[in-house]
Jmol script that loads the backbone (N, CA, C; Angstrom):
load data "model"
ATOM      1  N   MET A   1      29.941 239.085   9.108  1.00  0.00           N
ATOM      2  CA  MET A   1      29.020 238.139   8.489  1.00  0.00           C
ATOM      3  C   MET A   1      27.698 238.188   9.261  1.00  0.00           C
ATOM      4  N   LEU A   2      26.667 238.661   8.613  1.00  0.00           N
ATOM      5  CA  LEU A   2      25.384 238.822   9.274  1.00  0.00           C
ATOM      6  C   LEU A   2      24.570 237.537   9.323  1.00  0.00           C
ATOM      7  N   TYR A   3      24.752 236.664   8.346  1.00  0.00           N
ATOM      8  CA  TYR A   3      23.926 235.461   8.271  1.00  0.00           C
ATOM      9  C   TYR A   3      24.815 234.231   8.150  1.00  0.00           C
ATOM     10  N   SER A   4      24.498 233.208   8.895  1.00  0.00           N
ATOM     11  CA  SER A   4      25.207 231.943   8.761  1.00  0.00           C
ATOM     12  C   SER A   4      24.213 230.814   8.992  1.00  0.00           C
ATOM     13  N   ASP A   5      24.634 229.609   8.686  1.00  0.00           N
ATOM     14  CA  ASP A   5      23.752 228.449   8.873  1.00  0.00           C
ATOM     15  C   ASP A   5      23.424 228.224  10.331  1.00  0.00           C
ATOM     16  N   ASN A   6      24.280 228.656  11.239  1.00  0.00           N
ATOM     17  CA  ASN A   6      24.041 228.474  12.658  1.00  0.00           C
ATOM     18  C   ASN A   6      22.953 229.398  13.183  1.00  0.00           C
ATOM     19  N   MET A   7      22.527 230.366  12.400  1.00  0.00           N
ATOM     20  CA  MET A   7      21.521 231.310  12.859  1.00  0.00           C
ATOM     21  C   MET A   7      20.140 230.994  12.281  1.00  0.00           C
ATOM     22  N   ASN A   8      19.972 229.829  11.651  1.00  0.00           N
ATOM     23  CA  ASN A   8      18.675 229.451  11.091  1.00  0.00           C
ATOM     24  C   ASN A   8      17.591 229.396  12.148  1.00  0.00           C
ATOM     25  N   TRP A   9      17.917 228.954  13.355  1.00  0.00           N
ATOM     26  CA  TRP A   9      16.902 228.831  14.407  1.00  0.00           C
ATOM     27  C   TRP A   9      16.359 230.181  14.795  1.00  0.00           C
ATOM     28  N   ILE A  10      17.173 231.225  14.721  1.00  0.00           N
ATOM     29  CA  ILE A  10      16.681 232.565  15.028  1.00  0.00           C
ATOM     30  C   ILE A  10      15.646 232.976  13.985  1.00  0.00           C
ATOM     31  N   LEU A  11      15.897 232.635  12.735  1.00  0.00           N
ATOM     32  CA  LEU A  11      14.941 232.964  11.680  1.00  0.00           C
ATOM     33  C   LEU A  11      13.644 232.195  11.858  1.00  0.00           C
ATOM     34  N   LEU A  12      13.717 230.946  12.335  1.00  0.00           N
ATOM     35  CA  LEU A  12      12.501 230.167  12.563  1.00  0.00           C
ATOM     36  C   LEU A  12      11.678 230.763  13.695  1.00  0.00           C
ATOM     37  N   VAL A  13      12.333 231.212  14.747  1.00  0.00           N
ATOM     38  CA  VAL A  13      11.620 231.830  15.854  1.00  0.00           C
ATOM     39  C   VAL A  13      11.018 233.156  15.410  1.00  0.00           C
ATOM     40  N   ALA A  14      11.737 233.901  14.583  1.00  0.00           N
ATOM     41  CA  ALA A  14      11.248 235.194  14.112  1.00  0.00           C
ATOM     42  C   ALA A  14      10.112 235.038  13.120  1.00  0.00           C
ATOM     43  N   ASP A  15       9.919 233.839  12.583  1.00  0.00           N
ATOM     44  CA  ASP A  15       8.883 233.572  11.589  1.00  0.00           C
ATOM     45  C   ASP A  15       7.499 233.381  12.205  1.00  0.00           C
ATOM     46  N   VAL A  16       7.385 233.385  13.525  1.00  0.00           N
ATOM     47  CA  VAL A  16       6.103 233.174  14.187  1.00  0.00           C
ATOM     48  C   VAL A  16       5.156 234.295  13.783  1.00  0.00           C
ATOM     49  N   GLY A  17       3.945 233.912  13.441  1.00  0.00           N
ATOM     50  CA  GLY A  17       2.960 234.876  12.943  1.00  0.00           C
ATOM     51  C   GLY A  17       2.650 234.635  11.481  1.00  0.00           C
ATOM     52  N   THR A  18       3.544 233.962  10.798  1.00  0.00           N
ATOM     53  CA  THR A  18       3.285 233.553   9.420  1.00  0.00           C
ATOM     54  C   THR A  18       2.769 232.117   9.451  1.00  0.00           C
ATOM     55  N   PHE A  19       2.280 231.650   8.320  1.00  0.00           N
ATOM     56  CA  PHE A  19       1.762 230.283   8.259  1.00  0.00           C
ATOM     57  C   PHE A  19       2.858 229.273   8.561  1.00  0.00           C
ATOM     58  N   LYS A  20       4.030 229.451   7.935  1.00  0.00           N
ATOM     59  CA  LYS A  20       5.139 228.529   8.157  1.00  0.00           C
ATOM     60  C   LYS A  20       5.584 228.554   9.619  1.00  0.00           C
ATOM     61  N   GLY A  21       5.674 229.719  10.208  1.00  0.00           N
ATOM     62  CA  GLY A  21       6.088 229.826  11.589  1.00  0.00           C
ATOM     63  C   GLY A  21       5.085 229.217  12.551  1.00  0.00           C
ATOM     64  N   ASP A  22       3.802 229.397  12.254  1.00  0.00           N
ATOM     65  CA  ASP A  22       2.766 228.822  13.110  1.00  0.00           C
ATOM     66  C   ASP A  22       2.755 227.301  13.031  1.00  0.00           C
ATOM     67  N   VAL A  23       2.932 226.757  11.830  1.00  0.00           N
ATOM     68  CA  VAL A  23       2.996 225.300  11.678  1.00  0.00           C
ATOM     69  C   VAL A  23       4.224 224.766  12.396  1.00  0.00           C
ATOM     70  N   TRP A  24       5.338 225.467  12.259  1.00  0.00           N
ATOM     71  CA  TRP A  24       6.573 225.043  12.920  1.00  0.00           C
ATOM     72  C   TRP A  24       6.411 225.054  14.439  1.00  0.00           C
ATOM     73  N   LEU A  25       5.771 226.077  14.967  1.00  0.00           N
ATOM     74  CA  LEU A  25       5.539 226.167  16.412  1.00  0.00           C
ATOM     75  C   LEU A  25       4.605 225.058  16.886  1.00  0.00           C
ATOM     76  N   ALA A  26       3.548 224.787  16.134  1.00  0.00           N
ATOM     77  CA  ALA A  26       2.619 223.712  16.506  1.00  0.00           C
ATOM     78  C   ALA A  26       3.324 222.357  16.489  1.00  0.00           C
ATOM     79  N   LEU A  27       4.135 222.101  15.473  1.00  0.00           N
ATOM     80  CA  LEU A  27       4.888 220.855  15.421  1.00  0.00           C
ATOM     81  C   LEU A  27       5.869 220.752  16.584  1.00  0.00           C
ATOM     82  N   PHE A  28       6.523 221.865  16.903  1.00  0.00           N
ATOM     83  CA  PHE A  28       7.473 221.878  18.016  1.00  0.00           C
ATOM     84  C   PHE A  28       6.780 221.526  19.329  1.00  0.00           C
ATOM     85  N   LEU A  29       5.643 222.151  19.589  1.00  0.00           N
ATOM     86  CA  LEU A  29       4.927 221.883  20.840  1.00  0.00           C
ATOM     87  C   LEU A  29       4.431 220.446  20.903  1.00  0.00           C
ATOM     88  N   TYR A  30       3.853 219.956  19.808  1.00  0.00           N
ATOM     89  CA  TYR A  30       3.324 218.591  19.778  1.00  0.00           C
ATOM     90  C   TYR A  30       4.431 217.563  19.992  1.00  0.00           C
ATOM     91  N   VAL A  31       5.518 217.717  19.254  1.00  0.00           N
ATOM     92  CA  VAL A  31       6.608 216.740  19.356  1.00  0.00           C
ATOM     93  C   VAL A  31       7.286 216.822  20.723  1.00  0.00           C
ATOM     94  N   SER A  32       7.455 218.021  21.255  1.00  0.00           N
ATOM     95  CA  SER A  32       8.113 218.124  22.560  1.00  0.00           C
ATOM     96  C   SER A  32       7.263 217.506  23.668  1.00  0.00           C
ATOM     97  N   ILE A  33       5.949 217.651  23.598  1.00  0.00           N
ATOM     98  CA  ILE A  33       5.080 217.021  24.592  1.00  0.00           C
ATOM     99  C   ILE A  33       5.132 215.502  24.460  1.00  0.00           C
ATOM    100  N   MET A  34       5.144 215.005  23.233  1.00  0.00           N
ATOM    101  CA  MET A  34       5.225 213.559  23.025  1.00  0.00           C
ATOM    102  C   MET A  34       6.565 212.998  23.521  1.00  0.00           C
ATOM    103  N   VAL A  35       7.653 213.701  23.228  1.00  0.00           N
ATOM    104  CA  VAL A  35       8.973 213.246  23.676  1.00  0.00           C
ATOM    105  C   VAL A  35       9.058 213.296  25.201  1.00  0.00           C
ATOM    106  N   PHE A  36       8.520 214.351  25.809  1.00  0.00           N
ATOM    107  CA  PHE A  36       8.555 214.448  27.276  1.00  0.00           C
ATOM    108  C   PHE A  36       7.753 213.323  27.917  1.00  0.00           C
ATOM    109  N   ALA A  37       6.565 213.043  27.392  1.00  0.00           N
ATOM    110  CA  ALA A  37       5.742 211.969  27.964  1.00  0.00           C
ATOM    111  C   ALA A  37       6.453 210.624  27.839  1.00  0.00           C
ATOM    112  N   TRP A  38       7.066 210.384  26.691  1.00  0.00           N
ATOM    113  CA  TRP A  38       7.794 209.130  26.494  1.00  0.00           C
ATOM    114  C   TRP A  38       8.996 209.058  27.430  1.00  0.00           C
ATOM    115  N   ALA A  39       9.765 210.150  27.511  1.00  0.00           N
ATOM    116  CA  ALA A  39      10.974 210.159  28.334  1.00  0.00           C
ATOM    117  C   ALA A  39      10.643 210.040  29.819  1.00  0.00           C
ATOM    118  N   LYS A  40       9.554 210.652  30.255  1.00  0.00           N
ATOM    119  CA  LYS A  40       9.170 210.564  31.665  1.00  0.00           C
ATOM    120  C   LYS A  40       8.814 209.128  32.031  1.00  0.00           C
ATOM    121  N   GLY A  41       8.147 208.427  31.121  1.00  0.00           N
ATOM    122  CA  GLY A  41       7.801 207.030  31.379  1.00  0.00           C
ATOM    123  C   GLY A  41       9.010 206.117  31.358  1.00  0.00           C
ATOM    124  N   LYS A  42       9.950 206.376  30.459  1.00  0.00           N
ATOM    125  CA  LYS A  42      11.120 205.500  30.331  1.00  0.00           C
ATOM    126  C   LYS A  42      12.218 205.825  31.327  1.00  0.00           C
ATOM    127  N   LEU A  43      12.426 207.127  31.596  1.00  0.00           N
ATOM    128  CA  LEU A  43      13.527 207.522  32.473  1.00  0.00           C
ATOM    129  C   LEU A  43      13.118 207.616  33.937  1.00  0.00           C
ATOM    130  N   GLY A  44      11.824 207.807  34.201  1.00  0.00           N
ATOM    131  CA  GLY A  44      11.328 207.802  35.573  1.00  0.00           C
ATOM    132  C   GLY A  44      11.355 209.147  36.274  1.00  0.00           C
ATOM    133  N   SER A  45      12.338 209.962  36.011  1.00  0.00           N
ATOM    134  CA  SER A  45      12.472 211.240  36.707  1.00  0.00           C
ATOM    135  C   SER A  45      12.022 212.385  35.792  1.00  0.00           C
ATOM    136  N   PRO A  46      11.131 213.244  36.266  1.00  0.00           N
ATOM    137  CA  PRO A  46      10.692 214.372  35.427  1.00  0.00           C
ATOM    138  C   PRO A  46      11.820 215.348  35.092  1.00  0.00           C
ATOM    139  N   GLU A  47      12.772 215.530  36.010  1.00  0.00           N
ATOM    140  CA  GLU A  47      13.878 216.447  35.749  1.00  0.00           C
ATOM    141  C   GLU A  47      14.762 215.938  34.620  1.00  0.00           C
ATOM    142  N   VAL A  48      15.064 214.655  34.638  1.00  0.00           N
ATOM    143  CA  VAL A  48      15.883 214.059  33.580  1.00  0.00           C
ATOM    144  C   VAL A  48      15.101 214.065  32.263  1.00  0.00           C
ATOM    145  N   ALA A  49      13.796 213.845  32.333  1.00  0.00           N
ATOM    146  CA  ALA A  49      12.962 213.860  31.126  1.00  0.00           C
ATOM    147  C   ALA A  49      12.937 215.253  30.499  1.00  0.00           C
ATOM    148  N   ILE A  50      12.901 216.297  31.319  1.00  0.00           N
ATOM    149  CA  ILE A  50      12.932 217.665  30.795  1.00  0.00           C
ATOM    150  C   ILE A  50      14.268 217.934  30.113  1.00  0.00           C
ATOM    151  N   LEU A  51      15.351 217.532  30.742  1.00  0.00           N
ATOM    152  CA  LEU A  51      16.672 217.721  30.145  1.00  0.00           C
ATOM    153  C   LEU A  51      16.786 216.955  28.832  1.00  0.00           C
ATOM    154  N   TYR A  52      16.318 215.726  28.814  1.00  0.00           N
ATOM    155  CA  TYR A  52      16.339 214.908  27.600  1.00  0.00           C
ATOM    156  C   TYR A  52      15.506 215.561  26.496  1.00  0.00           C
ATOM    157  N   THR A  53      14.337 216.083  26.845  1.00  0.00           N
ATOM    158  CA  THR A  53      13.466 216.726  25.869  1.00  0.00           C
ATOM    159  C   THR A  53      14.118 217.972  25.298  1.00  0.00           C
ATOM    160  N   ILE A  54      14.737 218.773  26.125  1.00  0.00           N
ATOM    161  CA  ILE A  54      15.410 219.982  25.637  1.00  0.00           C
ATOM    162  C   ILE A  54      16.530 219.628  24.668  1.00  0.00           C
ATOM    163  N   ILE A  55      17.324 218.636  25.018  1.00  0.00           N
ATOM    164  CA  ILE A  55      18.420 218.223  24.133  1.00  0.00           C
ATOM    165  C   ILE A  55      17.877 217.680  22.819  1.00  0.00           C
ATOM    166  N   MET A  56      16.853 216.828  22.886  1.00  0.00           N
ATOM    167  CA  MET A  56      16.295 216.246  21.656  1.00  0.00           C
ATOM    168  C   MET A  56      15.651 217.307  20.773  1.00  0.00           C
ATOM    169  N   MET A  57      14.940 218.242  21.372  1.00  0.00           N
ATOM    170  CA  MET A  57      14.288 219.281  20.563  1.00  0.00           C
ATOM    171  C   MET A  57      15.328 220.184  19.901  1.00  0.00           C
ATOM    172  N   PHE A  58      16.406 220.475  20.598  1.00  0.00           N
ATOM    173  CA  PHE A  58      17.465 221.268  19.984  1.00  0.00           C
ATOM    174  C   PHE A  58      18.069 220.527  18.804  1.00  0.00           C
ATOM    175  N   LEU A  59      18.388 219.255  19.009  1.00  0.00           N
ATOM    176  CA  LEU A  59      19.011 218.488  17.935  1.00  0.00           C
ATOM    177  C   LEU A  59      18.081 218.302  16.743  1.00  0.00           C
ATOM    178  N   VAL A  60      16.826 217.980  17.017  1.00  0.00           N
ATOM    179  CA  VAL A  60      15.911 217.688  15.917  1.00  0.00           C
ATOM    180  C   VAL A  60      15.437 218.947  15.206  1.00  0.00           C
ATOM    181  N   PHE A  61      15.017 219.958  15.941  1.00  0.00           N
ATOM    182  CA  PHE A  61      14.423 221.133  15.303  1.00  0.00           C
ATOM    183  C   PHE A  61      15.453 222.123  14.786  1.00  0.00           C
ATOM    184  N   TYR A  62      16.586 222.245  15.462  1.00  0.00           N
ATOM    185  CA  TYR A  62      17.523 223.284  15.069  1.00  0.00           C
ATOM    186  C   TYR A  62      18.746 222.761  14.350  1.00  0.00           C
ATOM    187  N   GLN A  63      19.096 221.516  14.546  1.00  0.00           N
ATOM    188  CA  GLN A  63      20.257 220.968  13.850  1.00  0.00           C
ATOM    189  C   GLN A  63      19.862 220.113  12.644  1.00  0.00           C
ATOM    190  N   HIS A  64      18.798 219.334  12.766  1.00  0.00           N
ATOM    191  CA  HIS A  64      18.378 218.407  11.705  1.00  0.00           C
ATOM    192  C   HIS A  64      16.885 218.568  11.447  1.00  0.00           C
ATOM    193  N   ASP A  65      16.463 219.734  11.001  1.00  0.00           N
ATOM    194  CA  ASP A  65      15.041 220.024  10.866  1.00  0.00           C
ATOM    195  C   ASP A  65      14.359 219.232   9.748  1.00  0.00           C
ATOM    196  N   VAL A  66      15.107 218.619   8.868  1.00  0.00           N
ATOM    197  CA  VAL A  66      14.510 217.793   7.816  1.00  0.00           C
ATOM    198  C   VAL A  66      13.833 216.564   8.421  1.00  0.00           C
ATOM    199  N   LEU A  67      14.335 216.100   9.559  1.00  0.00           N
ATOM    200  CA  LEU A  67      13.753 214.920  10.198  1.00  0.00           C
ATOM    201  C   LEU A  67      12.304 215.145  10.615  1.00  0.00           C
ATOM    202  N   ILE A  68      11.947 216.369  10.980  1.00  0.00           N
ATOM    203  CA  ILE A  68      10.568 216.662  11.361  1.00  0.00           C
ATOM    204  C   ILE A  68       9.651 216.500  10.168  1.00  0.00           C
ATOM    205  N   TRP A  69      10.050 217.029   9.016  1.00  0.00           N
ATOM    206  CA  TRP A  69       9.202 216.914   7.820  1.00  0.00           C
ATOM    207  C   TRP A  69       9.133 215.466   7.350  1.00  0.00           C
ATOM    208  N   LEU A  70      10.224 214.729   7.502  1.00  0.00           N
ATOM    209  CA  LEU A  70      10.210 213.304   7.150  1.00  0.00           C
ATOM    210  C   LEU A  70       9.253 212.537   8.056  1.00  0.00           C
ATOM    211  N   ALA A  71       9.307 212.798   9.352  1.00  0.00           N
ATOM    212  CA  ALA A  71       8.403 212.123  10.298  1.00  0.00           C
ATOM    213  C   ALA A  71       6.954 212.505  10.037  1.00  0.00           C
ATOM    214  N   LEU A  72       6.697 213.775   9.740  1.00  0.00           N
ATOM    215  CA  LEU A  72       5.332 214.209   9.429  1.00  0.00           C
ATOM    216  C   LEU A  72       4.832 213.540   8.154  1.00  0.00           C
ATOM    217  N   GLY A  73       5.681 213.455   7.147  1.00  0.00           N
ATOM    218  CA  GLY A  73       5.304 212.783   5.900  1.00  0.00           C
ATOM    219  C   GLY A  73       5.005 211.308   6.109  1.00  0.00           C
ATOM    220  N   LEU A  74       5.827 210.629   6.891  1.00  0.00           N
ATOM    221  CA  LEU A  74       5.578 209.214   7.178  1.00  0.00           C
ATOM    222  C   LEU A  74       4.286 209.014   7.960  1.00  0.00           C
ATOM    223  N   TYR A  75       4.016 209.916   8.906  1.00  0.00           N
ATOM    224  CA  TYR A  75       2.773 209.834   9.679  1.00  0.00           C
ATOM    225  C   TYR A  75       1.558 210.025   8.770  1.00  0.00           C
ATOM    226  N   LEU A  76       1.613 211.035   7.900  1.00  0.00           N
ATOM    227  CA  LEU A  76       0.491 211.282   6.988  1.00  0.00           C
ATOM    228  C   LEU A  76       0.317 210.133   6.006  1.00  0.00           C
ATOM    229  N   TYR A  77       1.412 209.560   5.529  1.00  0.00           N
ATOM    230  CA  TYR A  77       1.312 208.424   4.621  1.00  0.00           C
ATOM    231  C   TYR A  77       0.713 207.214   5.336  1.00  0.00           C
ATOM    232  N   GLN A  78       1.136 206.983   6.574  1.00  0.00           N
ATOM    233  CA  GLN A  78       0.597 205.855   7.335  1.00  0.00           C
ATOM    234  C   GLN A  78      -0.891 206.047   7.603  1.00  0.00           C
ATOM    235  N   THR A  79      -1.295 207.287   7.887  1.00  0.00           N
ATOM    236  CA  THR A  79      -2.674 207.551   8.233  1.00  0.00           C
ATOM    237  C   THR A  79      -3.581 207.593   7.003  1.00  0.00           C
ATOM    238  N   TYR A  80      -3.153 208.308   5.979  1.00  0.00           N
ATOM    239  CA  TYR A  80      -4.020 208.559   4.819  1.00  0.00           C
ATOM    240  C   TYR A  80      -3.521 207.927   3.531  1.00  0.00           C
ATOM    241  N   GLY A  81      -2.378 207.270   3.528  1.00  0.00           N
ATOM    242  CA  GLY A  81      -1.776 206.754   2.319  1.00  0.00           C
ATOM    243  C   GLY A  81      -2.583 205.677   1.614  1.00  0.00           C
ATOM    244  N   LYS A  82      -3.229 204.825   2.384  1.00  0.00           N
ATOM    245  CA  LYS A  82      -3.979 203.738   1.766  1.00  0.00           C
ATOM    246  C   LYS A  82      -5.186 204.274   0.993  1.00  0.00           C
ATOM    247  N   GLU A  83      -5.836 205.293   1.517  1.00  0.00           N
ATOM    248  CA  GLU A  83      -6.997 205.865   0.838  1.00  0.00           C
ATOM    249  C   GLU A  83      -6.600 206.650  -0.415  1.00  0.00           C
ATOM    250  N   ILE A  84      -5.425 207.244  -0.383  1.00  0.00           N
ATOM    251  CA  ILE A  84      -4.974 208.030  -1.543  1.00  0.00           C
ATOM    252  C   ILE A  84      -4.704 207.114  -2.718  1.00  0.00           C
ATOM    253  N   PHE A  85      -4.093 205.968  -2.487  1.00  0.00           N
ATOM    254  CA  PHE A  85      -3.690 205.087  -3.574  1.00  0.00           C
ATOM    255  C   PHE A  85      -4.734 204.027  -3.919  1.00  0.00           C
ATOM    256  N   LYS A  86      -5.885 204.028  -3.242  1.00  0.00           N
ATOM    257  CA  LYS A  86      -6.954 203.079  -3.573  1.00  0.00           C
ATOM    258  C   LYS A  86      -7.551 203.387  -4.939  1.00  0.00           C
ATOM    259  N   GLY A  87      -7.690 204.648  -5.217  1.00  0.00           N
ATOM    260  CA  GLY A  87      -8.173 205.073  -6.524  1.00  0.00           C
ATOM    261  C   GLY A  87      -9.626 205.068  -6.602  1.00  0.00           C
TER     262      GLY A  87
END
end "model"
wireframe off; spacefill off
backbone 0.3
color backbone group
């Protein structure tokens, strides 16, 4: 079996250089920096914050990648939603 659902993350990494891959990489970097900054402030130790960030990024980006698009959609709606529906 050459392809399985568990290998989706390899395809996402291999997609770098395309528009989708570049957007995915930018979202990954932005979210991981935000999670690390939050975790460092809450957990106190940079080592524990790095471990927490790695675990969260694996779970969110590679196991439940729909959550990233949902969060991005909610952010865009919160930021620009009122102007879109003003008419």
